[in-house]
BAFI-3210 file (N, C-alpha, C; in Angstrom, 3 decimals, decimal comma, padded with zeros to 6 digits):
// residues 186
n [1|2|3|4|5|6|7|8|9|10|11|12|13|14|15|16|17|18|19|20|21|22|23|24|25|26|27|28|29|30|31|32|33|34|35|36|37|38|39|40|41|42|43|44|45|46|47|48|49|50|51|52|53|54|55|56|57|58|59|60|61|62|63|64|65|66|67|68|69|70|71|72|73|74|75|76|77|78|79|80|81|82|83|84|85|86|87|88|89|90|91|92|93|94|95|96|97|98|99|100|101|102|103|104|105|106|107|108|109|110|111|112|113|114|115|116|117|118|119|120|121|122|123|124|125|126|127|128|129|130|131|132|133|134|135|136|137|138|139|140|141|142|143|144|145|146|147|148|149|150|151|152|153|154|155|156|157|158|159|160|161|162|163|164|165|166|167|168|169|170|171|172|173|174|175|176|177|178|179|180|181|182|183|184|185|186]
n.u [119,492|116,953|116,075|116,650|118,127|121,351|124,244|126,691|128,861|129,828|132,469|134,133|133,931|136,550|137,293|137,768|136,454|138,656|140,418|142,045|142,399|145,061|145,906|144,245|145,199|147,780|147,224|145,994|148,085|149,719|151,336|149,489|147,794|149,511|148,487|149,683|149,520|150,416|150,277|150,654|149,846|147,145|143,612|143,599|144,742|142,797|140,827|139,081|140,604|140,472|139,939|138,561|136,147|132,676|131,598|129,680|126,070|124,125|121,523|119,049|116,440|115,025|115,809|114,769|112,036|111,593|112,282|110,290|107,982|108,563|108,691|106,023|104,731|105,833|104,985|102,228|102,055|102,956|100,979|098,835|099,368|100,237|098,042|096,095|097,132|097,188|094,455|093,521|094,671|093,454|090,876|089,279|088,202|090,468|090,638|090,667|093,282|094,783|097,045|096,848|096,115|098,151|100,158|100,672|101,648|104,012|105,383|105,620|107,241|109,568|110,355|110,725|112,860|114,826|115,084|115,959|118,421|119,817|119,751|118,126|115,885|112,778|111,523|108,718|106,928|107,442|106,643|103,870|103,180|103,880|102,078|099,591|099,762|099,954|097,564|095,492|096,429|096,328|093,690|093,179|093,096|090,639|088,883|089,150|088,100|085,494|084,692|084,751|082,734|080,548|080,454|079,826|077,292|075,952|076,009|074,444|072,000|071,428|071,142|068,936|066,955|066,909|066,033|063,463|062,313|062,415|060,736|058,286|057,888|057,656|055,304|053,517|053,634|052,692|050,032|049,147|049,327|047,450|045,085|045,067|044,701|042,162|040,608|040,857|039,517|036,941]
n.v [106,733|104,341|102,790|104,981|106,373|105,243|107,130|107,172|108,836|109,569|109,490|106,428|104,976|103,769|103,286|101,514|100,397|100,779|102,223|102,575|100,202|099,405|099,774|097,931|095,476|095,540|095,409|092,927|091,203|091,277|089,612|087,221|086,570|084,321|081,181|079,306|076,597|073,399|071,543|068,841|068,197|067,864|067,653|067,763|070,033|071,913|071,415|072,608|073,838|072,394|074,321|076,167|075,009|075,006|074,836|073,050|072,833|073,162|073,634|075,926|078,002|079,172|077,527|075,102|075,708|076,199|073,692|072,202|073,225|072,495|069,707|069,110|069,919|068,203|065,760|066,098|066,165|063,586|062,084|062,676|062,121|059,370|057,820|058,581|057,481|054,741|054,388|054,783|052,586|050,463|051,066|052,273|054,411|057,023|057,675|055,384|054,613|056,510|057,825|057,238|059,551|059,364|058,019|059,884|062,020|060,856|060,569|063,275|064,183|062,671|063,571|066,275|066,170|065,048|067,068|069,177|068,221|068,054|070,660|071,695|073,843|074,794|077,177|079,275|079,969|077,997|075,788|076,240|076,147|073,471|072,102|072,962|071,950|069,236|068,649|069,465|068,484|065,767|065,333|065,317|062,762|061,778|063,777|063,450|060,858|061,330|063,138|061,466|059,698|061,463|062,275|059,832|059,409|061,559|060,786|058,456|059,598|061,073|058,954|057,684|059,652|059,688|057,062|057,214|059,104|057,687|055,559|056,912|057,778|055,296|054,305|056,219|055,684|053,093|053,505|055,071|053,219|051,322|052,845|053,233|050,627|050,137|051,878|050,774|048,397|049,188]
n.w [090,477|090,379|087,423|085,898|082,957|081,875|082,004|079,799|079,537|081,974|084,442|085,351|088,516|090,148|092,688|095,714|098,880|100,585|099,085|095,869|093,113|093,085|095,744|096,917|095,865|096,890|099,641|099,706|099,079|101,303|104,074|105,892|109,050|111,114|111,889|113,426|112,836|112,012|109,173|109,288|111,836|111,788|112,478|115,230|116,320|115,996|117,846|120,724|123,750|127,045|128,977|127,536|127,142|128,019|131,394|133,862|134,087|131,125|131,209|131,580|133,006|130,918|128,770|129,661|129,697|126,971|125,991|127,216|125,967|123,343|123,657|124,405|122,061|120,104|121,148|120,848|118,060|117,439|118,771|117,223|114,483|114,342|115,503|113,589|111,242|111,936|112,335|109,718|108,457|109,831|109,283|111,164|113,886|114,717|117,384|118,894|118,929|120,182|122,655|126,187|128,894|130,851|129,409|127,435|128,988|129,927|127,515|126,766|128,897|128,483|125,926|126,511|128,330|126,682|124,730|126,352|127,262|124,876|124,171|122,274|120,490|119,379|117,251|118,101|115,987|114,089|115,566|115,754|113,039|112,408|114,094|113,023|110,390|111,016|112,433|110,655|108,253|108,632|108,325|105,661|104,182|105,187|104,315|101,552|101,238|102,099|100,135|097,887|098,609|098,681|095,985|094,798|095,941|094,778|092,090|092,279|093,051|090,733|088,892|090,013|089,668|086,871|086,359|087,518|085,805|083,379|084,094|084,451|081,802|080,549|081,769|080,847|078,084|078,119|078,973|076,855|074,828|075,711|075,507|072,797|071,917|072,998|071,507|069,011|069,362|069,630]
ca.u [118,083|116,595|115,294|117,132|119,048|122,766|125,026|127,962|129,921|130,300|133,697|133,941|134,507|137,322|137,708|137,248|136,264|139,925|141,263|141,903|142,725|146,465|145,996|143,567|146,115|148,870|146,687|145,708|149,334|150,430|151,267|148,313|148,057|149,974|147,604|150,526|149,033|151,222|149,344|150,865|149,156|145,775|142,498|143,759|145,080|141,593|139,935|139,235|141,235|139,484|139,539|137,626|134,872|131,794|131,467|128,383|124,914|123,649|120,086|118,562|114,979|114,530|116,005|113,830|110,696|111,559|112,281|108,955|107,050|108,892|108,299|104,551|104,342|106,198|104,079|100,924|102,198|103,026|099,692|097,841|099,673|100,293|096,684|095,388|097,662|096,695|093,017|093,308|095,030|092,444|089,550|088,599|088,394|091,805|090,546|090,966|094,721|095,438|097,674|096,103|096,688|099,425|101,135|101,030|102,491|105,327|105,995|105,995|108,376|110,761|110,764|111,226|114,192|115,706|115,358|116,749|119,796|120,432|119,757|117,341|114,807|111,963|110,901|107,258|106,244|107,600|105,787|102,478|103,055|103,896|100,810|098,511|099,904|099,682|096,147|094,628|096,961|095,867|092,284|093,097|092,550|089,217|088,167|089,122|087,153|084,162|084,402|084,453|081,415|079,552|080,336|079,107|075,890|075,418|075,777|073,291|070,805|071,162|070,627|067,588|066,083|066,793|065,158|062,092|061,849|062,166|059,569|057,103|057,714|057,186|053,900|052,740|053,553|051,806|048,665|048,825|049,152|046,159|044,023|045,042|044,109|040,738|039,967|040,840|038,523|035,586]
ca.v [106,443|103,082|102,965|106,139|105,970|105,251|108,127|106,540|109,836|109,816|108,713|105,184|105,047|102,549|103,254|100,473|100,984|101,160|102,931|102,131|098,799|099,157|099,610|096,669|094,374|095,608|094,907|091,509|090,466|091,323|088,341|087,080|086,114|082,951|080,441|078,341|075,247|072,573|070,685|067,465|067,968|067,440|068,339|067,841|071,402|072,731|071,128|073,611|073,403|072,093|075,542|076,882|074,299|075,468|073,896|073,104|072,449|074,114|073,740|077,105|078,037|079,459|076,329|074,100|076,096|075,963|072,239|071,737|073,574|071,639|068,334|069,011|070,036|066,969|064,719|066,317|065,753|062,123|061,531|062,955|061,452|057,906|057,267|058,793|056,481|053,429|054,373|054,588|051,208|049,566|051,569|052,541|055,763|057,228|057,811|054,091|054,398|057,615|057,510|057,657|060,754|059,046|057,705|061,141|062,755|060,209|060,923|064,683|064,298|062,106|064,476|067,497|065,874|064,862|068,367|069,970|067,699|068,404|072,109|072,036|074,797|074,947|078,498|079,195|079,992|076,673|074,884|076,461|075,638|072,004|071,657|073,197|070,968|067,900|068,497|069,557|067,613|064,401|065,257|065,255|061,485|061,701|064,677|062,828|059,746|061,928|063,691|060,326|059,207|062,451|062,188|058,596|059,641|062,455|059,966|057,592|060,446|061,359|057,722|057,464|060,599|059,220|055,881|057,673|059,729|056,619|054,814|057,723|057,714|053,948|054,237|057,052|054,954|051,939|054,039|055,480|051,987|050,761|053,672|052,973|049,303|050,251|052,554|049,842|047,389|049,779]
ca.w [090,614|089,730|086,206|085,150|081,893|082,236|081,277|079,472|079,530|083,334|084,728|086,077|089,859|090,368|094,093|096,573|100,213|101,220|098,123|094,486|092,852|093,437|097,193|097,234|095,540|097,860|100,915|099,528|099,011|102,572|104,813|106,756|110,411|111,213|112,793|114,132|112,569|111,140|108,451|109,716|113,104|111,490|113,096|116,677|116,682|115,920|118,956|121,777|124,979|128,082|129,684|126,681|127,144|129,088|132,493|134,523|133,293|130,141|131,396|132,279|133,057|129,569|127,961|130,163|129,233|125,525|125,799|127,606|124,893|122,201|123,993|124,315|120,659|119,403|121,646|120,198|116,663|117,430|119,191|116,182|113,215|114,435|115,582|112,317|110,312|112,365|112,069|108,278|108,143|110,403|108,890|112,434|114,398|115,276|118,841|119,508|118,937|120,877|123,939|127,370|129,491|131,508|128,366|126,777|129,929|129,902|126,235|126,859|129,821|127,834|124,855|127,155|128,865|125,529|124,105|127,300|127,255|123,595|124,017|121,089|120,671|118,179|117,287|118,279|114,692|113,481|116,342|115,341|111,671|112,463|114,677|112,059|109,312|111,545|112,775|109,481|107,205|108,878|107,934|104,195|103,707|105,545|103,407|100,225|101,293|102,182|098,803|097,023|099,011|098,244|094,522|094,508|096,295|093,763|090,899|092,555|093,006|089,326|088,270|090,534|088,965|085,472|086,379|087,766|084,569|082,410|084,575|084,102|080,349|080,225|082,178|079,907|076,809|078,332|078,995|075,491|074,064|076,137|074,921|071,361|071,733|073,293|070,376|067,889|069,652|069,482]
c.u [117,781|115,738|115,738|118,080|120,499|123,485|126,407|129,126|130,481|131,534|133,372|134,639|135,222|137,807|137,015|137,081|137,562|140,848|141,035|142,370|144,160|146,598|145,305|144,499|147,267|148,424|146,451|146,981|150,121|150,310|150,080|148,735|148,463|149,133|148,365|150,016|149,998|150,255|149,470|150,144|147,715|144,743|142,632|144,046|143,847|140,638|140,154|139,907|140,170|139,038|138,568|136,241|133,994|131,675|130,106|127,268|124,553|122,176|119,749|117,050|114,394|114,659|115,010|112,407|110,550|111,513|110,919|107,925|107,294|108,473|106,794|104,090|104,657|105,302|102,701|100,957|102,190|101,663|098,566|098,111|099,651|098,894|095,894|095,840|097,142|095,193|092,714|093,622|093,941|091,022|088,664|088,846|089,797|091,785|090,887|092,466|095,480|096,003|096,759|096,782|098,042|100,511|101,616|101,937|103,905|106,083|106,465|107,219|109,658|111,264|111,321|112,643|115,209|116,088|116,197|118,209|120,535|120,535|118,995|116,243|114,074|111,315|109,371|106,490|106,301|106,727|104,333|102,251|103,006|102,578|099,659|098,577|099,575|098,196|095,284|095,130|096,503|094,397|092,103|092,575|091,058|088,384|088,074|088,136|085,719|083,753|084,010|083,051|080,323|079,361|079,557|077,609|075,219|075,112|074,564|071,987|070,431|070,597|069,200|066,591|065,864|065,881|063,710|061,511|061,517|060,938|058,288|056,833|057,155|055,716|053,027|052,580|052,624|050,352|048,223|048,581|047,817|045,001|043,920|044,394|042,599|039,995|039,868|039,785|037,113|035,213]
c.v [105,175|103,388|104,160|105,672|106,119|106,260|107,541|107,520|110,088|108,969|107,489|105,316|103,733|102,462|102,114|101,075|101,428|101,899|102,428|100,687|098,479|098,942|098,315|095,486|094,342|095,041|093,396|090,675|090,494|089,981|088,355|086,577|084,644|082,235|079,394|076,910|074,557|071,604|069,241|067,169|067,506|068,244|068,473|069,263|072,298|072,488|072,146|073,003|073,189|073,337|076,378|076,248|074,835|074,392|074,047|072,714|073,552|074,410|074,992|077,057|078,268|078,234|075,258|074,422|075,846|074,467|071,664|072,016|072,699|070,202|068,134|069,048|068,750|065,812|064,864|065,871|064,230|061,520|061,874|062,126|059,932|057,305|057,441|057,753|055,090|053,304|054,154|053,152|050,250|049,924|051,722|053,989|055,903|057,335|056,506|053,857|055,514|057,150|057,951|058,901|060,478|058,719|058,982|061,983|062,178|060,574|062,372|064,864|063,789|063,039|065,783|067,282|065,731|066,208|069,255|069,518|068,075|069,906|072,557|073,021|074,916|076,321|078,372|079,181|078,653|075,660|075,008|075,900|074,115|071,477|071,818|072,171|069,556|067,695|068,484|068,716|066,177|064,225|065,125|063,903|061,324|062,576|064,084|061,660|060,270|062,519|062,573|059,789|060,174|062,439|060,943|058,762|060,544|061,682|059,054|058,378|060,777|060,134|057,442|058,389|060,161|057,995|056,266|058,315|058,669|055,799|055,585|057,665|056,362|053,784|055,035|056,335|053,749|052,393|054,438|054,257|051,323|051,529|053,400|051,627|049,345|050,893|051,602|048,768|047,930|049,868]
c.w [089,828|088,519|085,377|084,061|082,352|081,356|081,023|079,470|080,917|083,610|085,567|087,426|090,128|091,803|094,822|097,960|100,872|100,263|096,725|094,328|093,256|094,943|097,632|096,998|096,532|099,212|100,839|099,576|100,310|103,281|105,768|108,122|110,396|112,256|113,598|113,973|111,626|110,471|108,898|111,033|112,893|112,252|114,611|117,128|116,692|117,074|120,064|123,003|126,036|128,809|128,859|126,692|128,265|130,156|133,128|133,573|132,308|130,344|132,200|132,276|131,671|128,677|128,365|129,671|127,730|125,231|126,166|126,528|123,665|122,436|123,892|122,863|119,895|119,855|121,001|118,740|116,564|117,748|118,226|114,935|113,303|114,598|114,283|111,301|110,660|112,114|110,595|107,881|108,601|109,971|110,126|112,811|114,989|116,806|119,556|119,674|119,656|122,210|125,081|127,941|130,135|130,483|127,681|127,680|129,960|128,622|126,258|127,751|129,172|126,727|125,420|127,663|127,734|124,921|125,033|127,307|125,973|123,404|122,786|121,447|119,339|118,259|117,366|116,960|114,000|114,221|115,897|113,942|111,649|113,019|113,696|110,935|109,790|111,770|111,516|108,320|107,370|108,509|106,416|103,707|104,014|104,609|102,002|100,177|101,331|100,838|097,843|097,324|098,541|096,730|094,109|094,809|095,263|092,477|091,093|092,502|091,560|088,612|088,726|089,840|087,513|085,404|086,621|086,508|083,515|082,792|084,240|082,611|079,937|080,598|081,227|078,559|076,935|078,341|077,589|074,626|074,418|075,514|073,427|071,081|072,012|072,132|069,181|068,109|069,454|068,088]
res [x|x|x|x|x|x|x|x|x|x|x|x|x|x|x|x|x|x|x|x|x|x|x|x|x|x|x|x|x|x|x|x|x|x|x|x|x|x|x|x|x|x|x|x|x|x|x|x|x|x|x|x|x|x|x|x|x|x|x|x|x|x|x|x|x|x|x|x|x|x|x|x|x|x|x|x|x|x|x|x|x|x|x|x|x|x|x|x|x|x|x|x|x|x|x|x|x|x|x|x|x|x|x|x|x|x|x|x|x|x|x|x|x|x|x|x|x|x|x|x|x|x|x|x|x|x|x|x|x|x|x|x|x|x|x|x|x|x|x|x|x|x|x|x|x|x|x|x|x|x|x|x|x|x|x|x|x|x|x|x|x|x|x|x|x|x|x|x|x|x|x|x|x|x|x|x|x|x|x|x|x|x|x|x|x|x]
***
């Protein structure tokens, strides 16, 4: 039981899955399978024979669908991050740098074909995570700029309130000074 005190008086179990330590050592020392590899042959002996190589196309409907989903996702990531970066550099809206519908379709088709030929597959969970990070991660610079602008506006509002307060105090002192001068003249 986990957390139970250890009883040091109990016998130690020295058995292994196949027996005791002596049988383990005996089994370990037995000759192993001969791989018929001569070290001098090098890596050529490890290459598969042509009959072992798969023949025909590796492209199946499932692979094509996975490649299509991956291609669309990568195209979306590209069409989000690059325009956002260019927009930040140019200090313009990222919409001005987005691909047109036909350009995006071409990009998706090229990425789909590339992924199908390579046999790559992006798990759906990873696709969703990448999209979420791309879409909302690209908004971080905008949020930081907006925060800076809001903090600056807050400081300006505070200064304006302080100036209005000082202006009222100055007017009150000026009125008090005028009244004092009028009383002295009387």
